[in-house]
N, C-alpha and C positions, 0 to 999 in steps of 0.2 A: 263528530266522531263515532266510530264504530263499535258496535255493545257486543262483549262475547259473554258465552254464559258458560254454565254449570250447575252441577245438581250440586243438594247442602244437605246440613243436619235440620233434620225435624225439630219437634218437639215434644211436649210430654203429655199425654192424656190419657182415657180408659176407653175400652173398648166396646162401648155401648152410644148410642146415635144421641139424639138430640139434634325510557328513553333514557338517556343516562341523565343522574340526581342534579337538580338544579341548585348551586351552591346556595345556601341557606347561613342567616347568621348564626353566631355560635351563644349552649343555652349556659341559661346560669336558672341559682334556686332561687326563691323566696326568701326573702334577707325579711325581716330580720330572725327569722324560725330556722333556718337553715342553710347547711353550708355553700354556698356562693362557688359556683365553677370557675378558675381562675384561669382567667387567659394566657398564663403559660402554659409553652404548649408541655413540660416536664413538668405538674404539679408534685409536692410531693408525694408518695404512697400512703403515707400514714395518716394524710391529711384527713381531718375528723369534722363531724356537722358543727355547728357553735350549737349549743344546748339551748331549746326555747326558754327566752324572757318570762320569770315568773311575774314580769310587772311591765308587759308590756300594755299600753295603755287601750283603751274598748276603741274601734272605728268610728268616725265618726259617726254622729246619730243621718246624717242623708246620704251615707254610705253604705253599700249592700258586699257582698262579700266577691264578688266577681269586680265590683269596682279596689275593692284594698286587693287583691292580686294582680292586677292591671297595676298599681299605683305602685305594686313592689317589684316591677316587674317592666320594666318601661322602653326596657328595648326587644324584649323577646328573641334573643337571639339564642344561638344553638352551639352548643360541641357537637350531638352525637345526629345521627342522621338513620335512617333505612328506605330500604328500595323492596322491591319486590323480584324475586329471581324468581327460575323455573324448580319446580323439588327435583333434588333427585335422591332416589335412595341413596345414591354412593356421593355425597359433595366434593369426597377428595380425588375424584376424577371427574368430575365435571366442566367440561372443557369451552362450553358455550358462555362468550361476554353479555348472552342477551338479559336484560334488565330494567325496569320500568320506577319512574315513580310513582309515590304513594298518590298522587294527585292526577296520575290517568286513569280511566276507567276502564279496565281490564282484569278478565275473571282464567284467561287462558294462557301459557306459551304458546310462541308458534307453533309450537309440535301439534297443541292440545294435549298439554298436559297442564297439571295443577302447575299452581303459583306458589313462593312461601314468601316470609318477610324474613327479610335480610336483616341483620342489624350491622350496623361496624362496631365489630367486636373489638377490634383497637383502639378505637377511641374509647371505649368502654370500662378499656384493664388501663385507661391510664391513673381510673382508681382502683383502690386493690379492696380486696373482698369487706375488709373491714369497714370501706365507708359507705360499701353499698349497702353493709347490714345495718348501720347506723343509720343512716339517711332515710330508709322505707321504716325502719321502728319508729324514728323521730315522727313521720308522720301518724300512725296508726291513733286514731279517736279522737281526731282534730277538724275542726269544723275548716279551716284554713282551704277553701278553692284554688283549687279540684283534690289538693291529697285526702279529703276525709273520705273519698272514697277507695275500697280496697284496689280496682284498678290503676286509676290516677294516681295514688301513692308512690307508683313502679312506674312514671310516664316515660322515663327515661329511654325506659326498655320494652313500651308499648306505643310506640305515635310521641315520638321527641322532638317534633317539627309544628305539632300543633299550637296555637294559638290556646294559651288558657281562654282567652272569650269564645274561640268555636268550641270548649267541650260543652257534650250532652249527657249529665251524669244524673244518678237520683243517687251517690254516694252508695252505689251497690258495693259489693262484696264484704271487706272484713264479717264472714259468715260463721258460725262456732265451729267448733271442731268438738264435738260432745262426745265425753269417757262413754262408752257405752257399758257400762261398771257391771249391771246384772244380766243382759246378754250377753255379755263376755264372761262372764263367770260361769252362768248356769247353763246355756246352751252349746256354748262351744269350749270352756274351759282356761278361757283366757281373764288374763288382766291387764293388758295393754291394749284395747280393742276401742278405738275410736269412730266418730261418722264425722263427713265432714257435710253439715247440714246447707251446700252451695243453694236450695229450693228457700231457704230463710234468708230471701232477696225481695228487691222490689214488686217483681211480677209473680215472682214464688217461682224461680226456678235458674237454675244456671245461664241461663240463654242472656240474663242482663250484662254476663261479665263483658261477652262479643259484641252486644248489640250496644251499647254506650263508647265504645269505639268508632264500629260501622258509622253509627248518624254523625257521631262526632265530624267525622271524617265527609263526609254527605255536606252535613252543616259548613263545613271550612268550602268544598267544592263548588255549593250553592254562595257563597261571598263571595267565590272568585268568578261568579258566572260562568261556572261550568252548564253542560247540557245535562241536568238533573233537576227533572220535575219535580218527581216522587220516589217514592222507595218500596220496593218489592220481594216478598218469598213467597214461596210455598212452600206448609209447617201442617205439623197434627197438633197444631195448640201452642207451646209454648215458644215457640221461635216469635208465631206471631204474637203474643201476647206483649215479649219484650217490644218487637220491635214496632209495635201501635202505639208499647208506653213511650218509648224515647223521642220518635216520629212526633210525637203529639205534643212532650215538650216543648219540642224546639219550633214546632209550626208548620213542618213536614208532610206532605199528605202520602199516606200506608196505604199498600194496594196490598192484600193476603188472599191468596188460596187454598183455600183446606178442602179434604175430602168428605164429601157428604154423609154425614149419619155414623162418622167414624171418631167423632172427640168426646169429651166432655161438656158438658153443659158451662160448668167454671169453665173450662177453656175458653167455650165460644164467646162467650159473654163479654172477652178483654177485650179482645181488640174492637168487638162492636162499641163495646163502653166510651174506648177510646178515640170513637170516632175516625177509624180506618174503611175502607172498601172493603167489603168479602165479597169473595166469590164461592160459594158453597157447589162446588165439581163432585158431577156423579162418578169420580177415580177414585184410584187410592193414591198415596202421598208420592211414589213414585211418578205416577200424572202429573198431579201436578207439577210435581217438578219437572218436567217436560214440558208443560207448557210456559211455565214464568220464564225455565228458560227461552222459548221462543219471545216470546214476549218482551223479554228487556233485551232480546238483541233488535229488536225493532222498534223501541218507542224508548223516550230518555226516561227507564225505569231505572234505579241503581239495584242493582242483585244484594238482596240480602242472608242469602242461605249459604251454610256457610263454606261451599266452594269458595266463598270469600274469604281468602286469610286474614283478611284483618281482624274477625271473628276472635280466631284462633289467639291471637295476640290479645287479646284481653280475658279469654280465658284461660291460656296457663297464667295468669296471675294466680290462680287457686291455689294451682300447685307452691309455688311463692310462699302465698299465705298460711299453708299450711308448716313447712319451713318454722318459720317465724313462731307460728303458732307453736310448734315446739321446742325455740328457744336459738334454731336454726343448728337439729339437732334433726337430721336425714330418718326417718319411717324405714322397716323393715319392709315393707311391702306396701302397695296402692292399688285399688279394686274399684275400675271405673264402669259404670253401664254401655255397652258398646252400640250404636244403631248407625248413623251416617258415616262415625269412626273418629270425626274433627277434634273430638274430646281427649281423647286417647292419645295423639298427639300432642295437642296443646301440650297435657300435664309434663309429659316426658320434655317438651319446647320448654317447660320453664325449671324442669328442675332441672335438665342439663345445660343452660343459663348460668344455673347458681352455684354448677359446679366446676362451666370454663370460667367464669370469674369469678373466681376463690371465694365464694362463703359459703361451700359444703366442698366434700371430699371426695363426697359418689352420690350417685344416684338410688333409688329406690326401686325394688323390684317391680314391676307392673303388672296388672291381671287386667283384662278384658273379658267383659261379660255380657254377654248375649243371652236373649231370649232363643229357646228351641225353634221355634216359629220361626226364626227369620234368626239363622246364623252361619249366613256367609264364613263369615272370617274363624268359628268356628273350625268349619268343616275345610277350610283352607290349610288351618293351624293343624289340624290333626292330619292330614295328607303329608305333611313335613313343608307346606309351605309350596309345595308344587303348583302346576296352572291353577289362579282363581277363577272361580265360577258364582253368576250372581242363582241366588235362586227367588223364587218367587215366595215371598213372604207372606204368612199366614195372620188370622188374626191374633193378636197378644195382648191380656191386661197390661202389658206393657206398652203401651202401643206409640208411646215417642221414638222406637227404637222399631219398630215394625219397618223397616228397612232389609229387601234384598239385594240390592243394586250399590251401595254404597259408594259416594264419590269420594272418599277419603282412605279407599284400600291401601293403597301403597304406603299412607302417611302413618297409618296404624301398623302395617308389617315391619315399616322401619322403627316407629318407636318399640315394639314387642320385644322387635329383635336384640336392638342399641339397649336394653334392659333386661338379657335373663329374662325376657315376661312372658305369659300365661293366658291363654285364650280357656275359659269354659262356659258349660252354659246352663241353664233355666227352663225346665218345663215347666207349666203353666201351674200345676197343682204346687210342684215346689217355691216357685216366687210367690204368690199366694198365701201358702204357707209360713214362710220367712218371713212376710211383710206382718202377717201375724201376728207371729214369736216377737217379733221386734217393737211391733205395737201393744202386745203385754206388759212390756218391761219400761213401758213412758214413752216410746217414741210415736212416732204416729208418719211416717214416710210413707213413698210411692212406691208401686210396682216394679217402676228400674230400678229404684235401692233393694226392694225385694229379689230382683237379680243378681245382683250383687252381693246380698247376702248369702243366697246361693251357693253361687263360687266360694266364697269363704267356707262356707259348711261343708262344701266338698273336700277342700284344699288342706281346710282342718282336718279332717277326717282318715285323708291319704297320706297324713302325714307332713307332706308339702308344705304348709304353716305349722309351725311351731306352738307350743301353749304361751311362751313370753316372746314373741317374735313381737314388735312395735307392727302396730295393722292397722288402715286406713281405709274406711269405705265411703266413694263419696255417695253424698244421696244428693239425685240430682234437681228433684221438683218436691212444690211441698203437698205433705199428705192430703191437705184440705183441700187439690182438683182431682182428687180420684175418690170420695166419699160414697159413688153409689159402687165403684168397685168393693170395697169393704160392707157396704153393705148388704151386697147380694153376697159377699163369703159370710160372715158370722149369721147371716139369715137361712143360708144352708144351698139358696137358688139356684147357685150355677152347676149346669150340667155336667157330668160323670166327674165331680169331683168331694170329694170324699167334706171337705173344712172343718179338718181335725180339731181346728183352734178356734171356731168359732165360738161366741160365746151370748147366744141372744138374747133380748129381757125376758122374764121371767113373766107369765099375765099372771095374777093374783088376786082372787076376791077383796075387794075394799073394806076388810073386818082385820079386828085384831087379832083372833086367833090364826086365822090362814097366816097371816103377815105372819108373826111368832114361828107359827109352824115352819115356814119356808126359810126364815132367817137362822131359825135352826137348825135344819140339814143343810144350810149353805156351810154355817159356823164350825161345826163337826166335821165338814168336807175339808176347811182348810184348818181344820185342827181336833188333828184326830184323839190325841193323845188327852184333850181337855176333859 
């Protein structure tokens, strides 16, 4: 079978070394926990999930949660379906009837364009918005397989035709939506600022949300004896960590192309520890991406970069999760760091599906934040969306978004135009200062979140974002992956950077008088009227 390719999303790091759809069975929901989808073609829209039984007996001791799910879902029948279609910036004028089963190994359309996963919206509309809200809410925090995952709790909207037994999950998602009370009040005069910590996940980044979907589908393909020997990706860190972890869990070989000396040690060690076959290449991410696309077109290696639209199906669940966490109230703004630009489209898709299917009545305005050293989308936006031009991405502390020729540019432009969106940029000093300020209020964020916070600061100062606007900043990775950049900042060892909020340790003699003297000066500086 021919393999096509394409580029993708990278990961997060720091910049220092070291055909036609096959008819399938109709679905149903696990019993007795949740509502069972009726086989009646016109079930009442008001139908609601059954309440979770409080007296449900514990499963047999020799049975695990997969076995329990299999027993409760003996038919694996499905009402819902999805397929690949060519991505079109204007779906209403799409004339092509080109489509592919999700079980086909294909990454681009016949014209060479991007593909998108299209769900059978008419079937999903069989149930009303209240049904879906109640169903999704009923699954949160449970261990029922596979719904303990924030991604698979929305299975019908993600990969509806996969058997539960084929799913590879670490119960990712369900990440903290943090009320940034002090940061919002002290630095921005805001009282409704939130940070969606997508980095609080299995491998420490939002990439887990997409990788659980992609690797689950590969697991399904291998069981169908499709020609897939392993899964490969180009990465600047986080994509490789997520891929290697999920492949290791499923016993699937993973191959990782990394740019030599351009990712943090914390990111490099993850795929190594998870048993991936790691190739360190003397090139940048774009070079790695070019090579992995060539390799996957010749060898039976499944491409895992975000050119593969399956990943975006998992990532869009973070948007649905935000709405859930606000009790289905829509925030005014959502700010997302952007590199390869698949994530901004994924958030748009999640919000748009919720509106289209009646869970909410509007979508938030989206902001895509780029590092000034890798800002092709920002330049495109400032030009009034005239002809897009790729740039040569320069080194940035926000290394996962150090991409000059993003594969999902068309998707991102579509998402921003349809959400009345904005693009902003952050210099290296701005993003590092924003990260330090956020950390000083109790957070511990990655540089990419610093980029998003810089966008917020600029839009707040210009009055575009109001002080009472409910605003969500998406944090894409855990700060612990970027400790060296924080050390360099607080040690004031970054060339040509003032590091205004550095907080280095104070060296003091080991005697009582010296310690008291230093402490008194410190306390007086904090309480001048004491």
